[in-house]
MIRO-201856 format. One record per residue (C-alpha): chain; residue number from 0; x, y, z; residue in one letter. Coordinates in steps of 0.25 Angstrom, whole numbers. Each point is the difference from the previous one (the first is absolute). Layout:
<node><mol>A</mol><seq>NUM</seq><east>X</east><north>Y</north><up>Z</up><type>A</type></node>
...
//
This chain:
<node><mol>A</mol><seq>0</seq><east>281</east><north>-593</north><up>269</up><type>M</type></node>
<node><mol>A</mol><seq>1</seq><east>0</east><north>-10</north><up>-12</up><type>K</type></node>
<node><mol>A</mol><seq>2</seq><east>-15</east><north>2</north><up>-2</up><type>N</type></node>
<node><mol>A</mol><seq>3</seq><east>2</east><north>15</north><up>0</up><type>K</type></node>
<node><mol>A</mol><seq>4</seq><east>10</east><north>-1</north><up>-11</up><type>I</type></node>
<node><mol>A</mol><seq>5</seq><east>-9</east><north>-9</north><up>-8</up><type>S</type></node>
<node><mol>A</mol><seq>6</seq><east>-11</east><north>10</north><up>1</up><type>R</type></node>
<node><mol>A</mol><seq>7</seq><east>8</east><north>12</north><up>-3</up><type>A</type></node>
<node><mol>A</mol><seq>8</seq><east>6</east><north>-8</north><up>-13</up><type>T</type></node>
<node><mol>A</mol><seq>9</seq><east>-14</east><north>-3</north><up>-4</up><type>A</type></node>
<node><mol>A</mol><seq>10</seq><east>-5</east><north>14</north><up>2</up><type>L</type></node>
<node><mol>A</mol><seq>11</seq><east>12</east><north>5</north><up>-8</up><type>I</type></node>
<node><mol>A</mol><seq>12</seq><east>-3</east><north>-10</north><up>-11</up><type>A</type></node>
<node><mol>A</mol><seq>13</seq><east>-15</east><north>4</north><up>0</up><type>A</type></node>
<node><mol>A</mol><seq>14</seq><east>4</east><north>15</north><up>-1</up><type>L</type></node>
<node><mol>A</mol><seq>15</seq><east>10</east><north>-3</north><up>-12</up><type>F</type></node>
<node><mol>A</mol><seq>16</seq><east>-11</east><north>-8</north><up>-7</up><type>F</type></node>
<node><mol>A</mol><seq>17</seq><east>-10</east><north>10</north><up>2</up><type>L</type></node>
<node><mol>A</mol><seq>18</seq><east>9</east><north>11</north><up>-6</up><type>V</type></node>
<node><mol>A</mol><seq>19</seq><east>5</east><north>-8</north><up>-11</up><type>A</type></node>
<node><mol>A</mol><seq>20</seq><east>-15</east><north>-4</north><up>-4</up><type>T</type></node>
<node><mol>A</mol><seq>21</seq><east>-4</east><north>15</north><up>1</up><type>Q</type></node>
<node><mol>A</mol><seq>22</seq><east>12</east><north>4</north><up>-9</up><type>Q</type></node>
<node><mol>A</mol><seq>23</seq><east>-3</east><north>-11</north><up>-10</up><type>A</type></node>
<node><mol>A</mol><seq>24</seq><east>-15</east><north>4</north><up>-1</up><type>A</type></node>
<node><mol>A</mol><seq>25</seq><east>4</east><north>15</north><up>-1</up><type>A</type></node>
<node><mol>A</mol><seq>26</seq><east>8</east><north>-4</north><up>-12</up><type>H</type></node>
<node><mol>A</mol><seq>27</seq><east>-9</east><north>-10</north><up>-6</up><type>A</type></node>
<node><mol>A</mol><seq>28</seq><east>-3</east><north>2</north><up>-15</up><type>T</type></node>
<node><mol>A</mol><seq>29</seq><east>-15</east><north>-1</north><up>-3</up><type>I</type></node>
<node><mol>A</mol><seq>30</seq><east>-6</east><north>0</north><up>-13</up><type>G</type></node>
<node><mol>A</mol><seq>31</seq><east>-14</east><north>5</north><up>-3</up><type>I</type></node>
<node><mol>A</mol><seq>32</seq><east>-8</east><north>-3</north><up>-12</up><type>F</type></node>
<node><mol>A</mol><seq>33</seq><east>-14</east><north>4</north><up>-5</up><type>D</type></node>
<node><mol>A</mol><seq>34</seq><east>-6</east><north>-13</north><up>-6</up><type>L</type></node>
<node><mol>A</mol><seq>35</seq><east>-10</east><north>8</north><up>-9</up><type>N</type></node>
<node><mol>A</mol><seq>36</seq><east>11</east><north>9</north><up>-5</up><type>R</type></node>
<node><mol>A</mol><seq>37</seq><east>10</east><north>-11</north><up>-2</up><type>A</type></node>
<node><mol>A</mol><seq>38</seq><east>-10</east><north>-9</north><up>-8</up><type>V</type></node>
<node><mol>A</mol><seq>39</seq><east>-8</east><north>11</north><up>-8</up><type>F</type></node>
<node><mol>A</mol><seq>40</seq><east>12</east><north>7</north><up>-5</up><type>A</type></node>
<node><mol>A</mol><seq>41</seq><east>6</east><north>-12</north><up>-7</up><type>T</type></node>
<node><mol>A</mol><seq>42</seq><east>1</east><north>0</north><up>-15</up><type>D</type></node>
<node><mol>A</mol><seq>43</seq><east>-9</east><north>-12</north><up>-1</up><type>A</type></node>
<node><mol>A</mol><seq>44</seq><east>-12</east><north>7</north><up>8</up><type>W</type></node>
<node><mol>A</mol><seq>45</seq><east>2</east><north>12</north><up>-9</up><type>Q</type></node>
<node><mol>A</mol><seq>46</seq><east>-3</east><north>-9</north><up>-12</up><type>I</type></node>
<node><mol>A</mol><seq>47</seq><east>-11</east><north>-6</north><up>7</up><type>E</type></node>
<node><mol>A</mol><seq>48</seq><east>-6</east><north>13</north><up>3</up><type>M</type></node>
<node><mol>A</mol><seq>49</seq><east>1</east><north>4</north><up>-15</up><type>R</type></node>
<node><mol>A</mol><seq>50</seq><east>-8</east><north>-13</north><up>-3</up><type>T</type></node>
<node><mol>A</mol><seq>51</seq><east>-11</east><north>4</north><up>10</up><type>L</type></node>
<node><mol>A</mol><seq>52</seq><east>-1</east><north>14</north><up>-6</up><type>E</type></node>
<node><mol>A</mol><seq>53</seq><east>-2</east><north>-6</north><up>-14</up><type>E</type></node>
<node><mol>A</mol><seq>54</seq><east>-10</east><north>-10</north><up>6</up><type>T</type></node>
<node><mol>A</mol><seq>55</seq><east>-8</east><north>11</north><up>6</up><type>F</type></node>
<node><mol>A</mol><seq>56</seq><east>2</east><north>11</north><up>-10</up><type>Q</type></node>
<node><mol>A</mol><seq>57</seq><east>-15</east><north>-2</north><up>-5</up><type>E</type></node>
<node><mol>A</mol><seq>58</seq><east>-5</east><north>1</north><up>15</up><type>D</type></node>
<node><mol>A</mol><seq>59</seq><east>9</east><north>13</north><up>1</up><type>Q</type></node>
<node><mol>A</mol><seq>60</seq><east>-6</east><north>6</north><up>-12</up><type>E</type></node>
<node><mol>A</mol><seq>61</seq><east>-14</east><north>-4</north><up>5</up><type>T</type></node>
<node><mol>A</mol><seq>62</seq><east>3</east><north>6</north><up>13</up><type>A</type></node>
<node><mol>A</mol><seq>63</seq><east>5</east><north>13</north><up>-6</up><type>D</type></node>
<node><mol>A</mol><seq>64</seq><east>-13</east><north>1</north><up>-9</up><type>S</type></node>
<node><mol>A</mol><seq>65</seq><east>-9</east><north>-2</north><up>12</up><type>L</type></node>
<node><mol>A</mol><seq>66</seq><east>8</east><north>10</north><up>8</up><type>R</type></node>
<node><mol>A</mol><seq>67</seq><east>-2</east><north>10</north><up>-11</up><type>E</type></node>
<node><mol>A</mol><seq>68</seq><east>-15</east><north>-3</north><up>-1</up><type>E</type></node>
<node><mol>A</mol><seq>69</seq><east>-2</east><north>1</north><up>15</up><type>L</type></node>
<node><mol>A</mol><seq>70</seq><east>7</east><north>14</north><up>0</up><type>A</type></node>
<node><mol>A</mol><seq>71</seq><east>-9</east><north>4</north><up>-12</up><type>E</type></node>
<node><mol>A</mol><seq>72</seq><east>-12</east><north>-5</north><up>7</up><type>L</type></node>
<node><mol>A</mol><seq>73</seq><east>3</east><north>7</north><up>13</up><type>M</type></node>
<node><mol>A</mol><seq>74</seq><east>3</east><north>13</north><up>-7</up><type>A</type></node>
<node><mol>A</mol><seq>75</seq><east>-13</east><north>-1</north><up>-7</up><type>D</type></node>
<node><mol>A</mol><seq>76</seq><east>-8</east><north>-4</north><up>13</up><type>L</type></node>
<node><mol>A</mol><seq>77</seq><east>7</east><north>12</north><up>7</up><type>E</type></node>
<node><mol>A</mol><seq>78</seq><east>-3</east><north>10</north><up>-12</up><type>T</type></node>
<node><mol>A</mol><seq>79</seq><east>-14</east><north>-4</north><up>-3</up><type>N</type></node>
<node><mol>A</mol><seq>80</seq><east>-5</east><north>-4</north><up>14</up><type>A</type></node>
<node><mol>A</mol><seq>81</seq><east>-9</east><north>12</north><up>1</up><type>P</type></node>
<node><mol>A</mol><seq>82</seq><east>-8</east><north>-3</north><up>-13</up><type>V</type></node>
<node><mol>A</mol><seq>83</seq><east>0</east><north>-15</north><up>1</up><type>L</type></node>
<node><mol>A</mol><seq>84</seq><east>-12</east><north>-7</north><up>5</up><type>S</type></node>
<node><mol>A</mol><seq>85</seq><east>1</east><north>-9</north><up>12</up><type>I</type></node>
<node><mol>A</mol><seq>86</seq><east>-1</east><north>-13</north><up>-9</up><type>A</type></node>
<node><mol>A</mol><seq>87</seq><east>11</east><north>5</north><up>-9</up><type>E</type></node>
<node><mol>A</mol><seq>88</seq><east>9</east><north>3</north><up>12</up><type>M</type></node>
<node><mol>A</mol><seq>89</seq><east>-3</east><north>-14</north><up>5</up><type>Q</type></node>
<node><mol>A</mol><seq>90</seq><east>4</east><north>-6</north><up>-13</up><type>R</type></node>
<node><mol>A</mol><seq>91</seq><east>13</east><north>8</north><up>-1</up><type>L</type></node>
<node><mol>A</mol><seq>92</seq><east>3</east><north>-4</north><up>14</up><type>Q</type></node>
<node><mol>A</mol><seq>93</seq><east>-3</east><north>-15</north><up>-3</up><type>E</type></node>
<node><mol>A</mol><seq>94</seq><east>8</east><north>1</north><up>-12</up><type>E</type></node>
<node><mol>A</mol><seq>95</seq><east>12</east><north>6</north><up>8</up><type>G</type></node>
<node><mol>A</mol><seq>96</seq><east>-1</east><north>-11</north><up>10</up><type>Q</type></node>
<node><mol>A</mol><seq>97</seq><east>0</east><north>-11</north><up>-11</up><type>V</type></node>
<node><mol>A</mol><seq>98</seq><east>13</east><north>6</north><up>-5</up><type>K</type></node>
<node><mol>A</mol><seq>99</seq><east>6</east><north>1</north><up>13</up><type>Q</type></node>
<node><mol>A</mol><seq>100</seq><east>-3</east><north>-15</north><up>3</up><type>M</type></node>
<node><mol>A</mol><seq>101</seq><east>6</east><north>-4</north><up>-14</up><type>Q</type></node>
<node><mol>A</mol><seq>102</seq><east>12</east><north>8</north><up>4</up><type>L</type></node>
<node><mol>A</mol><seq>103</seq><east>1</east><north>-7</north><up>14</up><type>Q</type></node>
<node><mol>A</mol><seq>104</seq><east>-2</east><north>-14</north><up>-7</up><type>R</type></node>
<node><mol>A</mol><seq>105</seq><east>12</east><north>3</north><up>-10</up><type>I</type></node>
<node><mol>A</mol><seq>106</seq><east>8</east><north>5</north><up>12</up><type>G</type></node>
<node><mol>A</mol><seq>107</seq><east>-3</east><north>-12</north><up>8</up><type>E</type></node>
<node><mol>A</mol><seq>108</seq><east>3</east><north>-10</north><up>-11</up><type>R</type></node>
<node><mol>A</mol><seq>109</seq><east>14</east><north>7</north><up>-4</up><type>V</type></node>
<node><mol>A</mol><seq>110</seq><east>4</east><north>1</north><up>15</up><type>Q</type></node>
<node><mol>A</mol><seq>111</seq><east>-4</east><north>-15</north><up>2</up><type>A</type></node>
<node><mol>A</mol><seq>112</seq><east>8</east><north>-4</north><up>-12</up><type>A</type></node>
<node><mol>A</mol><seq>113</seq><east>12</east><north>9</north><up>4</up><type>L</type></node>
<node><mol>A</mol><seq>114</seq><east>0</east><north>-7</north><up>14</up><type>R</type></node>
<node><mol>A</mol><seq>115</seq><east>-1</east><north>-14</north><up>-5</up><type>D</type></node>
<node><mol>A</mol><seq>116</seq><east>12</east><north>3</north><up>-10</up><type>S</type></node>
<node><mol>A</mol><seq>117</seq><east>8</east><north>6</north><up>12</up><type>Q</type></node>
<node><mol>A</mol><seq>118</seq><east>-3</east><north>-12</north><up>8</up><type>N</type></node>
<node><mol>A</mol><seq>119</seq><east>3</east><north>-10</north><up>-11</up><type>A</type></node>
<node><mol>A</mol><seq>120</seq><east>13</east><north>8</north><up>-3</up><type>F</type></node>
<node><mol>A</mol><seq>121</seq><east>5</east><north>-1</north><up>14</up><type>I</type></node>
<node><mol>A</mol><seq>122</seq><east>-4</east><north>-15</north><up>1</up><type>E</type></node>
<node><mol>A</mol><seq>123</seq><east>7</east><north>-3</north><up>-13</up><type>R</type></node>
<node><mol>A</mol><seq>124</seq><east>13</east><north>7</north><up>5</up><type>Y</type></node>
<node><mol>A</mol><seq>125</seq><east>0</east><north>-3</north><up>15</up><type>R</type></node>
<node><mol>A</mol><seq>126</seq><east>11</east><north>-10</north><up>-1</up><type>T</type></node>
<node><mol>A</mol><seq>127</seq><east>9</east><north>10</north><up>-8</up><type>L</type></node>
<node><mol>A</mol><seq>128</seq><east>-3</east><north>11</north><up>9</up><type>L</type></node>
<node><mol>A</mol><seq>129</seq><east>5</east><north>-8</north><up>12</up><type>G</type></node>
<node><mol>A</mol><seq>130</seq><east>12</east><north>-3</north><up>-8</up><type>D</type></node>
<node><mol>A</mol><seq>131</seq><east>2</east><north>14</north><up>-3</up><type>A</type></node>
<node><mol>A</mol><seq>132</seq><east>-1</east><north>5</north><up>14</up><type>I</type></node>
<node><mol>A</mol><seq>133</seq><east>10</east><north>-11</north><up>4</up><type>N</type></node>
<node><mol>A</mol><seq>134</seq><east>10</east><north>4</north><up>-10</up><type>E</type></node>
<node><mol>A</mol><seq>135</seq><east>-1</east><north>15</north><up>4</up><type>V</type></node>
<node><mol>A</mol><seq>136</seq><east>1</east><north>-5</north><up>15</up><type>Y</type></node>
<node><mol>A</mol><seq>137</seq><east>13</east><north>-8</north><up>-3</up><type>E</type></node>
<node><mol>A</mol><seq>138</seq><east>6</east><north>10</north><up>-10</up><type>S</type></node>
<node><mol>A</mol><seq>139</seq><east>-3</east><north>12</north><up>9</up><type>G</type></node>
<node><mol>A</mol><seq>140</seq><east>5</east><north>-6</north><up>13</up><type>G</type></node>
<node><mol>A</mol><seq>141</seq><east>-13</east><north>3</north><up>7</up><type>Y</type></node>
<node><mol>A</mol><seq>142</seq><east>-3</east><north>-5</north><up>14</up><type>D</type></node>
<node><mol>A</mol><seq>143</seq><east>-15</east><north>0</north><up>-2</up><type>L</type></node>
<node><mol>A</mol><seq>144</seq><east>-10</east><north>4</north><up>-11</up><type>I</type></node>
<node><mol>A</mol><seq>145</seq><east>-14</east><north>4</north><up>3</up><type>L</type></node>
<node><mol>A</mol><seq>146</seq><east>-12</east><north>4</north><up>-7</up><type>R</type></node>
<node><mol>A</mol><seq>147</seq><east>-3</east><north>15</north><up>1</up><type>S</type></node>
<node><mol>A</mol><seq>148</seq><east>-13</east><north>-2</north><up>6</up><type>E</type></node>
<node><mol>A</mol><seq>149</seq><east>6</east><north>-7</north><up>12</up><type>S</type></node>
<node><mol>A</mol><seq>150</seq><east>9</east><north>12</north><up>3</up><type>V</type></node>
<node><mol>A</mol><seq>151</seq><east>-5</east><north>13</north><up>7</up><type>V</type></node>
<node><mol>A</mol><seq>152</seq><east>14</east><north>7</north><up>2</up><type>V</type></node>
<node><mol>A</mol><seq>153</seq><east>14</east><north>-5</north><up>-1</up><type>S</type></node>
<node><mol>A</mol><seq>154</seq><east>13</east><north>8</north><up>0</up><type>G</type></node>
<node><mol>A</mol><seq>155</seq><east>8</east><north>-12</north><up>-6</up><type>F</type></node>
<node><mol>A</mol><seq>156</seq><east>-8</east><north>-4</north><up>-12</up><type>S</type></node>
<node><mol>A</mol><seq>157</seq><east>2</east><north>1</north><up>-15</up><type>Y</type></node>
<node><mol>A</mol><seq>158</seq><east>-11</east><north>0</north><up>-11</up><type>D</type></node>
<node><mol>A</mol><seq>159</seq><east>4</east><north>-12</north><up>-8</up><type>I</type></node>
<node><mol>A</mol><seq>160</seq><east>-12</east><north>0</north><up>-9</up><type>T</type></node>
<node><mol>A</mol><seq>161</seq><east>7</east><north>5</north><up>-13</up><type>P</type></node>
<node><mol>A</mol><seq>162</seq><east>11</east><north>-11</north><up>2</up><type>E</type></node>
<node><mol>A</mol><seq>163</seq><east>-11</east><north>-11</north><up>2</up><type>V</type></node>
<node><mol>A</mol><seq>164</seq><east>-7</east><north>5</north><up>-12</up><type>T</type></node>
<node><mol>A</mol><seq>165</seq><east>12</east><north>0</north><up>-9</up><type>A</type></node>
<node><mol>A</mol><seq>166</seq><east>4</east><north>-14</north><up>5</up><type>T</type></node>
<node><mol>A</mol><seq>167</seq><east>-14</east><north>-4</north><up>-3</up><type>L</type></node>
<node><mol>A</mol><seq>168</seq><east>0</east><north>6</north><up>-14</up><type>N</type></node>
<node><mol>A</mol><seq>169</seq><east>12</east><north>-8</north><up>-3</up><type>T</type></node>
<node><mol>A</mol><seq>170</seq><east>-5</east><north>-13</north><up>6</up><type>M</type></node>
<node><mol>A</mol><seq>171</seq><east>-14</east><north>1</north><up>-7</up><type>I</type></node>
<node><mol>A</mol><seq>172</seq><east>8</east><north>3</north><up>-13</up><type>A</type></node>
<node><mol>A</mol><seq>173</seq><east>9</east><north>-12</north><up>2</up><type>S</type></node>
<node><mol>A</mol><seq>174</seq><east>-12</east><north>-9</north><up>3</up><type>A</type></node>
<node><mol>A</mol><seq>175</seq><east>-8</east><north>5</north><up>-12</up><type>S</type></node>
<node><mol>A</mol><seq>176</seq><east>12</east><north>-3</north><up>-9</up><type>A</type></node>
<node><mol>A</mol><seq>177</seq><east>1</east><north>-14</north><up>5</up><type>N</type></node>
//
């Protein structure tokens, strides 16, 4: 009899624990943030982007000029194709290919520089980003914070990316002042 009472008590306790756990999970406050949006919306990144744009201004102008030349070349080729000799057509096509390759090299160089700058920026502010996330976690009373890439669907989450960005802006400004 005592054994049956112990089992019943254990079963009731287990059910109570299960219900309490489900209720706690149902009311969990989960913060979701997008790392790229949080970091690349900061004031410091915007300044870095303006610097990159200035650095690659000449490349941008060259690319614009190459695109115009390529468009003119293609229009010329299309318009005059019936009267051009095979050698002239080949020369124009080769010239177009050279311009396309030049455009591709410029694009690759700019993309590599942007990627390197983004990686360096994230690495430079990695610690502050962690601190900003922790501050938002503590001040917002969140039970859990996840990166947006980790979440497929959630009914109990809040996008905290703007809060992380604002906190990170403050921390970067403070660190720069010191």
